[in-house]
C-alpha positions in Angstrom: 115.6 90.1 47.9 117.7 88.4 50.4 120.7 90.2 49.4 119.3 93.7 49.6 120.5 96.0 52.4 117.1 96.5 53.8 116.9 93.0 54.8 120.3 93.1 56.5 119.3 96.5 58.4 115.8 94.9 59.6 117.7 91.7 61.0 120.3 94.0 62.4 117.4 96.3 64.0 115.8 93.1 65.4 118.8 91.8 66.8 119.9 95.3 68.5 116.4 95.4 70.2 116.6 91.8 71.5 120.3 92.2 72.6 119.3 94.9 75.1 115.8 93.5 76.2 117.1 89.8 77.2 119.7 91.1 79.6 117.4 93.1 81.4 114.8 90.0 81.6 117.5 87.8 82.7 118.3 90.1 85.6 114.9 90.5 86.5 114.5 87.1 86.8 117.0 87.0 89.7 115.6 90.3 91.1 118.8 92.4 90.2 118.6 95.9 88.7 121.4 97.4 86.9 120.4 101.1 86.1 122.4 101.2 82.6 120.8 97.8 81.7 117.4 99.2 82.5 117.9 102.6 80.9 119.2 100.8 77.6 116.2 98.4 77.6 113.6 101.2 78.0 115.6 103.8 75.5 117.0 101.8 72.7 113.7 101.4 70.9 113.3 105.0 70.3 115.6 105.0 67.4 115.2 101.4 66.4 111.3 101.4 66.0 111.3 104.2 63.3 114.3 102.3 61.7 112.4 99.1 61.7 109.4 100.7 60.3 111.4 102.0 57.4 113.0 98.8 56.6 109.8 96.8 56.6 108.3 99.6 54.2 111.1 99.4 52.0 111.1 95.8 52.0 107.4 95.6 51.2 107.7 98.4 48.5 110.5 96.4 46.7 108.6 93.2 46.7 105.3 94.5 45.2 106.4 94.3 41.4 107.6 90.8 41.9 104.2 89.8 43.4 102.6 91.6 40.5 104.6 89.7 37.9 104.3 86.2 39.4 101.0 86.3 41.0 102.3 84.5 44.1 99.7 84.3 47.1 97.0 86.0 45.0 93.5 84.3 44.3 91.9 84.7 41.1 88.2 84.2 40.4 86.5 82.0 39.5 87.3 79.4 42.2 85.5 76.9 44.6 85.3 79.4 47.4 84.3 82.5 45.2 86.9 84.7 46.6 89.6 86.7 45.4 92.7 88.1 46.9 95.2 90.4 45.2 98.4 90.5 47.4 100.0 93.7 45.7 96.8 95.7 46.4 96.7 94.5 49.9 100.5 95.4 50.2 99.9 98.9 49.0 97.0 99.6 51.4 99.1 98.0 54.3 101.9 100.7 53.4 99.3 103.3 53.2 97.5 102.8 56.1 99.9 100.7 58.3 103.4 101.9 57.7 103.7 105.1 56.4 101.3 107.1 59.2 102.9 105.2 62.0 102.8 107.9 64.3 99.1 108.9 64.5 97.3 107.4 67.4 94.5 105.4 65.9 96.7 103.8 63.4 99.5 102.8 65.8 99.3 103.9 69.4 102.4 101.6 70.2 105.1 104.3 70.4 103.1 106.7 72.8 101.9 103.9 75.0 105.4 102.3 75.3 107.1 105.8 75.8 104.7 106.3 78.7 105.7 102.9 80.2 109.2 103.7 79.6 109.1 107.1 81.3 107.6 105.5 84.6 110.3 102.7 84.5 113.1 105.0 84.1 111.4 107.8 86.4 111.3 105.3 89.1 115.0 104.3 88.5 116.0 108.0 88.6 113.9 108.5 91.7 115.7 105.5 93.4 119.1 106.8 92.5 118.3 110.1 93.9 117.1 108.8 97.1 120.0 106.9 97.5 122.4 109.7 96.9 120.1 111.7 99.5 120.5 108.8 102.1 124.4 108.9 101.4 124.5 112.3 101.7 122.4 112.6 105.0 124.8 109.8 106.5 127.8 111.7 105.5 126.6 115.1 107.0 125.3 113.2 110.2 128.6 111.6 110.7 130.4 115.2 110.0 128.4 116.6 112.8 128.8 114.2 115.6 
């Protein structure tokens, strides 16, 4: 499985998310704000989140036959705890409920909540930018009239 393109794409997706996230956190530690870094931090997840879901779902789907053949991480009855667990069935259920309908609010509210939070941050950044431009314009117009 390690040689499959979906694994490489998943690691690349994770790396890209972190590549834009940590410089933003570093700047915030020093109370600095660069608009482009802030915009990237709050925008780059929009295409990467569905790509990550797709890669994770592909990896899980391709691993189900392996776990069925080997029986790894499955517990059969009878045993000392009187408990059984079939990993391939759990993975199918996880794909059915957790990954594929990921845009529905009860299953995965993360994208909508994160989008709302990001809108507030990017909106504040844009308001700050516009207020600076208005201040500069008012300063220019005041100096021109005096």
